[in-house]
A tleap script that builds the chain and sets N, CA, C and O, in Angstrom:
source leaprc.protein.ff14SB
mol = sequence {
  NMET LYS GLY GLU LYS PHE THR PHE THR LYS
  GLY MET SER ASN ALA ASP THR GLN THR VAL
  GLY LYS TYR ILE ILE THR VAL LYS GLY ASP
  LEU VAL LEU VAL TYR LYS ILE ASP GLY ALA
  PRO MET GLU THR ASN LYS THR PRO VAL ALA
  PHE PHE ARG ALA THR GLY SER ILE SER THR
  ILE GLU CYS ALA GLY ASP LYS ILE ALA VAL
  GLY CYS ARG ASN GLY GLU VAL LEU HIE LEU
  ARG ALA ALA PHE LEU VAL CTHR
}
set mol.1.N position { 0.836 -1.164 0.000 }
set mol.1.CA position { 0.000 0.000 0.000 }
set mol.1.C position { 0.894 1.245 0.000 }
set mol.1.O position { 1.837 1.313 0.788 }
set mol.2.N position { 0.629 2.201 -0.839 }
set mol.2.CA position { 1.405 3.428 -0.895 }
set mol.2.C position { 1.033 4.327 0.266 }
set mol.2.O position { -0.089 4.287 0.771 }
set mol.3.N position { 1.989 5.133 0.679 }
set mol.3.CA position { 1.740 6.096 1.738 }
set mol.3.C position { 2.972 6.310 2.577 }
set mol.3.O position { 3.968 5.599 2.443 }
set mol.4.N position { 2.896 7.289 3.436 }
set mol.4.CA position { 4.008 7.611 4.312 }
set mol.4.C position { 4.164 6.530 5.370 }
set mol.4.O position { 3.174 6.037 5.909 }
set mol.5.N position { 5.397 6.164 5.666 }
set mol.5.CA position { 5.660 5.169 6.703 }
set mol.5.C position { 6.229 5.871 7.922 }
set mol.5.O position { 7.118 6.713 7.799 }
set mol.6.N position { 5.728 5.534 9.083 }
set mol.6.CA position { 6.291 6.050 10.318 }
set mol.6.C position { 6.102 5.027 11.413 }
set mol.6.O position { 5.234 4.158 11.327 }
set mol.7.N position { 6.920 5.136 12.442 }
set mol.7.CA position { 6.927 4.163 13.526 }
set mol.7.C position { 6.384 4.791 14.797 }
set mol.7.O position { 6.688 5.943 15.106 }
set mol.8.N position { 5.592 4.045 15.521 }
set mol.8.CA position { 5.061 4.491 16.798 }
set mol.8.C position { 5.723 3.710 17.905 }
set mol.8.O position { 5.942 2.505 17.783 }
set mol.9.N position { 6.041 4.395 18.985 }
set mol.9.CA position { 6.597 3.731 20.158 }
set mol.9.C position { 5.826 4.192 21.376 }
set mol.9.O position { 5.464 5.362 21.496 }
set mol.10.N position { 5.581 3.268 22.267 }
set mol.10.CA position { 4.869 3.617 23.488 }
set mol.10.C position { 5.845 4.097 24.541 }
set mol.10.O position { 6.897 3.492 24.749 }
set mol.11.N position { 5.499 5.168 25.195 }
set mol.11.CA position { 6.273 5.673 26.317 }
set mol.11.C position { 5.417 5.584 27.557 }
set mol.11.O position { 4.956 4.503 27.924 }
set mol.12.N position { 5.201 6.714 28.205 }
set mol.12.CA position { 4.371 6.779 29.401 }
set mol.12.C position { 2.910 6.817 28.973 }
set mol.12.O position { 2.303 7.888 28.943 }
set mol.13.N position { 2.345 5.674 28.645 }
set mol.13.CA position { 0.994 5.654 28.103 }
set mol.13.C position { 0.372 4.286 28.250 }
set mol.13.O position { 1.004 3.345 28.732 }
set mol.14.N position { -0.885 4.186 27.826 }
set mol.14.CA position { -1.576 2.903 27.751 }
set mol.14.C position { -2.432 2.907 26.491 }
set mol.14.O position { -2.264 3.777 25.636 }
set mol.15.N position { -3.334 1.962 26.366 }
set mol.15.CA position { -4.110 1.813 25.131 }
set mol.15.C position { -5.025 2.994 24.835 }
set mol.15.O position { -5.362 3.224 23.674 }
set mol.16.N position { -5.435 3.751 25.850 }
set mol.16.CA position { -6.375 4.831 25.576 }
set mol.16.C position { -5.915 6.204 26.062 }
set mol.16.O position { -6.713 7.142 26.076 }
set mol.17.N position { -4.654 6.345 26.459 }
set mol.17.CA position { -4.116 7.645 26.851 }
set mol.17.C position { -2.652 7.734 26.447 }
set mol.17.O position { -1.883 6.800 26.676 }
set mol.18.N position { -2.268 8.851 25.850 }
set mol.18.CA position { -0.881 9.096 25.453 }
set mol.18.C position { -0.519 10.515 25.871 }
set mol.18.O position { -1.368 11.406 25.860 }
set mol.19.N position { 0.731 10.724 26.235 }
set mol.19.CA position { 1.228 12.057 26.539 }
set mol.19.C position { 2.245 12.446 25.476 }
set mol.19.O position { 3.180 11.697 25.191 }
set mol.20.N position { 2.054 13.630 24.893 }
set mol.20.CA position { 2.966 14.157 23.881 }
set mol.20.C position { 3.330 15.572 24.309 }
set mol.20.O position { 2.526 16.495 24.171 }
set mol.21.N position { 4.546 15.741 24.829 }
set mol.21.CA position { 4.975 17.067 25.288 }
set mol.21.C position { 4.026 17.615 26.328 }
set mol.21.O position { 3.815 16.998 27.372 }
set mol.22.N position { 3.448 18.778 26.048 }
set mol.22.CA position { 2.515 19.421 26.983 }
set mol.22.C position { 1.056 19.077 26.696 }
set mol.22.O position { 0.149 19.782 27.138 }
set mol.23.N position { 0.829 17.977 25.943 }
set mol.23.CA position { -0.523 17.555 25.597 }
set mol.23.C position { -0.781 16.135 26.076 }
set mol.23.O position { 0.132 15.312 26.157 }
set mol.24.N position { -2.043 15.865 26.392 }
set mol.24.CA position { -2.478 14.504 26.687 }
set mol.24.C position { -3.548 14.153 25.669 }
set mol.24.O position { -4.484 14.922 25.449 }
set mol.25.N position { -3.408 12.993 25.051 }
set mol.25.CA position { -4.365 12.516 24.052 }
set mol.25.C position { -5.050 11.301 24.652 }
set mol.25.O position { -4.390 10.356 25.084 }
set mol.26.N position { -6.367 11.327 24.676 }
set mol.26.CA position { -7.123 10.239 25.274 }
set mol.26.C position { -8.332 9.913 24.400 }
set mol.26.O position { -8.662 10.665 23.483 }
set mol.27.N position { -8.981 8.805 24.684 }
set mol.27.CA position { -10.152 8.410 23.901 }
set mol.27.C position { -11.369 8.239 24.798 }
set mol.27.O position { -11.262 7.930 25.985 }
set mol.28.N position { -12.520 8.449 24.191 }
set mol.28.CA position { -13.807 8.210 24.849 }
set mol.28.C position { -14.769 7.758 23.762 }
set mol.28.O position { -15.258 8.565 22.972 }
set mol.29.N position { -15.035 6.450 23.731 }
set mol.29.CA position { -15.917 5.908 22.696 }
set mol.29.C position { -15.292 6.021 21.331 }
set mol.29.O position { -14.299 5.352 21.045 }
set mol.30.N position { -15.870 6.879 20.458 }
set mol.30.CA position { -15.327 7.068 19.115 }
set mol.30.C position { -14.627 8.417 18.963 }
set mol.30.O position { -14.388 8.866 17.842 }
set mol.31.N position { -14.296 9.067 20.085 }
set mol.31.CA position { -13.635 10.375 20.050 }
set mol.31.C position { -12.186 10.292 20.506 }
set mol.31.O position { -11.870 9.596 21.471 }
set mol.32.N position { -11.310 11.005 19.808 }
set mol.32.CA position { -9.945 11.253 20.259 }
set mol.32.C position { -9.969 12.673 20.818 }
set mol.32.O position { -10.284 13.622 20.100 }
set mol.33.N position { -9.637 12.815 22.090 }
set mol.33.CA position { -9.678 14.106 22.770 }
set mol.33.C position { -8.257 14.563 23.056 }
set mol.33.O position { -7.436 13.780 23.533 }
set mol.34.N position { -7.958 15.836 22.766 }
set mol.34.CA position { -6.637 16.394 23.000 }
set mol.34.C position { -6.757 17.535 23.998 }
set mol.34.O position { -7.554 18.456 23.822 }
set mol.35.N position { -5.944 17.454 25.056 }
set mol.35.CA position { -5.931 18.468 26.097 }
set mol.35.C position { -4.527 19.030 26.250 }
set mol.35.O position { -3.545 18.300 26.109 }
set mol.36.N position { -4.425 20.318 26.538 }
set mol.36.CA position { -3.152 20.917 26.907 }
set mol.36.C position { -3.056 20.826 28.426 }
set mol.36.O position { -4.011 21.151 29.131 }
set mol.37.N position { -1.905 20.385 28.930 }
set mol.37.CA position { -1.732 20.248 30.370 }
set mol.37.C position { -0.783 21.329 30.877 }
set mol.37.O position { 0.242 21.620 30.261 }
set mol.38.N position { -1.145 21.907 31.997 }
set mol.38.CA position { -0.345 22.961 32.616 }
set mol.38.C position { 0.001 22.553 34.036 }
set mol.38.O position { -0.729 22.864 34.976 }
set mol.39.N position { 1.120 21.855 34.187 }
set mol.39.CA position { 1.554 21.435 35.514 }
set mol.39.C position { 0.842 20.198 35.993 }
set mol.39.O position { 0.103 19.563 35.241 }
set mol.40.N position { 1.066 19.852 37.257 }
set mol.40.CA position { 0.469 18.652 37.851 }
set mol.40.C position { -0.564 19.076 38.877 }
set mol.40.O position { -0.442 20.178 39.411 }
set mol.41.N position { -1.546 18.297 39.177 }
set mol.41.CA position { -1.877 17.039 38.522 }
set mol.41.C position { -2.602 17.269 37.203 }
set mol.41.O position { -3.334 18.247 37.050 }
set mol.42.N position { -2.393 16.360 36.247 }
set mol.42.CA position { -2.959 16.517 34.902 }
set mol.42.C position { -4.480 16.554 34.912 }
set mol.42.O position { -5.082 17.245 34.090 }
set mol.43.N position { -5.117 15.820 35.833 }
set mol.43.CA position { -6.582 15.731 35.828 }
set mol.43.C position { -7.249 17.077 36.088 }
set mol.43.O position { -8.353 17.316 35.599 }
set mol.44.N position { -6.602 17.966 36.851 }
set mol.44.CA position { -7.245 19.231 37.208 }
set mol.44.C position { -6.743 20.413 36.389 }
set mol.44.O position { -7.407 21.449 36.347 }
set mol.45.N position { -5.600 20.288 35.744 }
set mol.45.CA position { -5.022 21.398 34.998 }
set mol.45.C position { -4.923 21.090 33.509 }
set mol.45.O position { -3.848 21.202 32.920 }
set mol.46.N position { -6.040 20.703 32.899 }
set mol.46.CA position { -6.026 20.428 31.470 }
set mol.46.C position { -7.102 21.249 30.773 }
set mol.46.O position { -8.201 21.446 31.291 }
set mol.47.N position { -6.746 21.725 29.571 }
set mol.47.CA position { -7.639 22.548 28.769 }
set mol.47.C position { -7.901 21.831 27.455 }
set mol.47.O position { -6.946 21.464 26.770 }
set mol.48.N position { -9.174 21.615 27.069 }
set mol.48.CA position { -9.452 20.957 25.787 }
set mol.48.C position { -9.018 21.851 24.627 }
set mol.48.O position { -9.286 23.052 24.626 }
set mol.49.N position { -8.335 21.247 23.627 }
set mol.49.CA position { -7.884 22.027 22.468 }
set mol.49.C position { -8.356 21.439 21.137 }
set mol.49.O position { -8.442 22.166 20.147 }
set mol.50.N position { -8.664 20.144 21.090 }
set mol.50.CA position { -9.095 19.551 19.820 }
set mol.50.C position { -9.770 18.212 20.071 }
set mol.50.O position { -9.587 17.592 21.119 }
set mol.51.N position { -10.559 17.775 19.081 }
set mol.51.CA position { -11.110 16.423 19.110 }
set mol.51.C position { -11.258 15.931 17.682 }
set mol.51.O position { -11.402 16.717 16.746 }
set mol.52.N position { -11.221 14.625 17.536 }
set mol.52.CA position { -11.398 13.964 16.242 }
set mol.52.C position { -12.375 12.821 16.450 }
set mol.52.O position { -12.299 12.125 17.462 }
set mol.53.N position { -13.291 12.614 15.513 }
set mol.53.CA position { -14.243 11.510 15.602 }
set mol.53.C position { -13.780 10.386 14.678 }
set mol.53.O position { -13.504 10.607 13.499 }
set mol.54.N position { -13.700 9.187 15.232 }
set mol.54.CA position { -13.303 8.012 14.453 }
set mol.54.C position { -14.535 7.382 13.810 }
set mol.54.O position { -15.667 7.778 14.087 }
set mol.55.N position { -14.299 6.402 12.954 }
set mol.55.CA position { -15.392 5.732 12.244 }
set mol.55.C position { -16.081 4.684 13.100 }
set mol.55.O position { -17.115 4.145 12.705 }
set mol.56.N position { -15.526 4.390 14.262 }
set mol.56.CA position { -16.119 3.413 15.165 }
set mol.56.C position { -15.498 3.536 16.536 }
set mol.56.O position { -14.657 4.406 16.765 }
set mol.57.N position { -15.897 2.685 17.439 }
set mol.57.CA position { -15.354 2.683 18.789 }
set mol.57.C position { -13.848 2.438 18.738 }
set mol.57.O position { -13.389 1.543 18.029 }
set mol.58.N position { -13.079 3.230 19.487 }
set mol.58.CA position { -11.618 3.170 19.438 }
set mol.58.C position { -11.100 2.149 20.433 }
set mol.58.O position { -11.534 2.109 21.584 }
set mol.59.N position { -10.157 1.316 19.973 }
set mol.59.CA position { -9.560 0.323 20.862 }
set mol.59.C position { -8.162 0.725 21.316 }
set mol.59.O position { -7.733 0.323 22.397 }
set mol.60.N position { -7.433 1.518 20.506 }
set mol.60.CA position { -6.082 1.925 20.891 }
set mol.60.C position { -5.649 3.165 20.128 }
set mol.60.O position { -6.140 3.438 19.032 }
set mol.61.N position { -4.730 3.908 20.715 }
set mol.61.CA position { -4.097 5.037 20.029 }
set mol.61.C position { -2.595 4.947 20.249 }
set mol.61.O position { -2.126 4.417 21.256 }
set mol.62.N position { -1.858 5.473 19.288 }
set mol.62.CA position { -0.398 5.558 19.371 }
set mol.62.C position { 0.002 6.922 18.829 }
set mol.62.O position { -0.515 7.360 17.802 }
set mol.63.N position { 0.914 7.591 19.510 }
set mol.63.CA position { 1.349 8.919 19.096 }
set mol.63.C position { 2.844 8.940 18.817 }
set mol.63.O position { 3.621 8.266 19.494 }
set mol.64.N position { 3.239 9.715 17.822 }
set mol.64.CA position { 4.642 9.942 17.486 }
set mol.64.C position { 4.744 11.346 16.915 }
set mol.64.O position { 4.339 11.589 15.779 }
set mol.65.N position { 5.282 12.269 17.697 }
set mol.65.CA position { 5.371 13.654 17.237 }
set mol.65.C position { 3.999 14.209 16.959 }
set mol.65.O position { 3.138 14.237 17.839 }
set mol.66.N position { 3.791 14.661 15.711 }
set mol.66.CA position { 2.491 15.239 15.353 }
set mol.66.C position { 1.534 14.215 14.754 }
set mol.66.O position { 0.470 14.585 14.257 }
set mol.67.N position { 1.896 12.933 14.795 }
set mol.67.CA position { 1.073 11.877 14.190 }
set mol.67.C position { 0.349 11.071 15.266 }
set mol.67.O position { 0.920 10.747 16.307 }
set mol.68.N position { -0.904 10.757 15.000 }
set mol.68.CA position { -1.709 9.939 15.900 }
set mol.68.C position { -2.318 8.809 15.073 }
set mol.68.O position { -3.017 9.062 14.092 }
set mol.69.N position { -2.054 7.570 15.465 }
set mol.69.CA position { -2.682 6.416 14.824 }
set mol.69.C position { -3.809 5.950 15.733 }
set mol.69.O position { -3.623 5.805 16.941 }
set mol.70.N position { -4.968 5.718 15.154 }
set mol.70.CA position { -6.160 5.335 15.909 }
set mol.70.C position { -6.629 3.978 15.394 }
set mol.70.O position { -6.944 3.829 14.214 }
set mol.71.N position { -6.672 2.998 16.278 }
set mol.71.CA position { -7.168 1.677 15.921 }
set mol.71.C position { -8.596 1.515 16.407 }
set mol.71.O position { -8.872 1.665 17.597 }
set mol.72.N position { -9.506 1.208 15.489 }
set mol.72.CA position { -10.921 1.057 15.838 }
set mol.72.C position { -11.271 -0.424 16.006 }
set mol.72.O position { -10.640 -1.297 15.410 }
set mol.73.N position { -12.278 -0.685 16.821 }
set mol.73.CA position { -12.711 -2.063 17.065 }
set mol.73.C position { -13.235 -2.736 15.795 }
set mol.73.O position { -13.236 -3.964 15.704 }
set mol.74.N position { -13.683 -1.941 14.813 }
set mol.74.CA position { -14.181 -2.514 13.557 }
set mol.74.C position { -13.041 -2.860 12.591 }
set mol.74.O position { -13.302 -3.275 11.462 }
set mol.75.N position { -11.778 -2.695 13.019 }
set mol.75.CA position { -10.633 -3.053 12.207 }
set mol.75.C position { -10.030 -1.902 11.419 }
set mol.75.O position { -8.949 -2.054 10.851 }
set mol.76.N position { -10.689 -0.770 11.369 }
set mol.76.CA position { -10.159 0.373 10.634 }
set mol.76.C position { -9.064 1.061 11.434 }
set mol.76.O position { -9.095 1.077 12.664 }
set mol.77.N position { -8.091 1.631 10.720 }
set mol.77.CA position { -7.000 2.388 11.326 }
set mol.77.C position { -6.986 3.766 10.690 }
set mol.77.O position { -6.980 3.889 9.465 }
set mol.78.N position { -6.983 4.799 11.515 }
set mol.78.CA position { -6.933 6.172 11.034 }
set mol.78.C position { -5.578 6.765 11.363 }
set mol.78.O position { -5.030 6.514 12.437 }
set mol.79.N position { -5.029 7.556 10.437 }
set mol.79.CA position { -3.786 8.278 10.680 }
set mol.79.C position { -4.130 9.757 10.703 }
set mol.79.O position { -4.565 10.316 9.696 }
set mol.80.N position { -3.936 10.385 11.845 }
set mol.80.CA position { -4.237 11.806 12.014 }
set mol.80.C position { -2.936 12.578 12.148 }
set mol.80.O position { -1.938 12.034 12.620 }
set mol.81.N position { -2.936 13.818 11.744 }
set mol.81.CA position { -1.771 14.679 11.929 }
set mol.81.C position { -2.247 15.943 12.650 }
set mol.81.O position { -3.173 16.619 12.202 }
set mol.82.N position { -1.597 16.245 13.769 }
set mol.82.CA position { -1.922 17.423 14.569 }
set mol.82.C position { -0.639 18.215 14.779 }
set mol.82.O position { 0.082 17.995 15.751 }
set mol.83.N position { -0.358 19.136 13.865 }
set mol.83.CA position { 0.912 19.881 13.874 }
set mol.83.C position { 1.142 20.634 15.180 }
set mol.83.O position { 2.291 20.814 15.583 }
set mol.84.N position { 0.081 21.079 15.852 }
set mol.84.CA position { 0.239 21.846 17.092 }
set mol.84.C position { 0.879 21.011 18.213 }
set mol.84.O position { 1.363 21.584 19.189 }
set mol.85.N position { 0.893 19.686 18.100 }
set mol.85.CA position { 1.497 18.853 19.143 }
set mol.85.C position { 2.993 19.067 19.269 }
set mol.85.O position { 3.557 18.816 20.334 }
set mol.86.N position { 3.651 19.522 18.215 }
set mol.86.CA position { 5.100 19.680 18.239 }
set mol.86.C position { 5.544 21.137 18.220 }
set mol.86.O position { 6.721 21.419 17.991 }
set mol.87.N position { 4.626 22.062 18.456 }
set mol.87.CA position { 5.003 23.479 18.484 }
set mol.87.C position { 5.367 23.917 19.870 }
set mol.87.O position { 5.710 25.081 20.080 }
savepdb mol mol.pdb
quit
């Protein structure tokens, strides 16, 4: 299949939450939610900045720089690019 190739690696994350710099990317159902975090604890100091809707319920996400791969339970995989993650 033609297209850009890139590699994802897991760091401090799990199947439904990833941290990229000053952002936390998480999932809820079929939504990818992006929050900007300002200090600790992350749960109380986060500001919503973006969201993306997937084609189905999300089973996993992987982040690498400005790229987000979203794996859906229906077998589809979405590749998202969020340039603001690396600014």
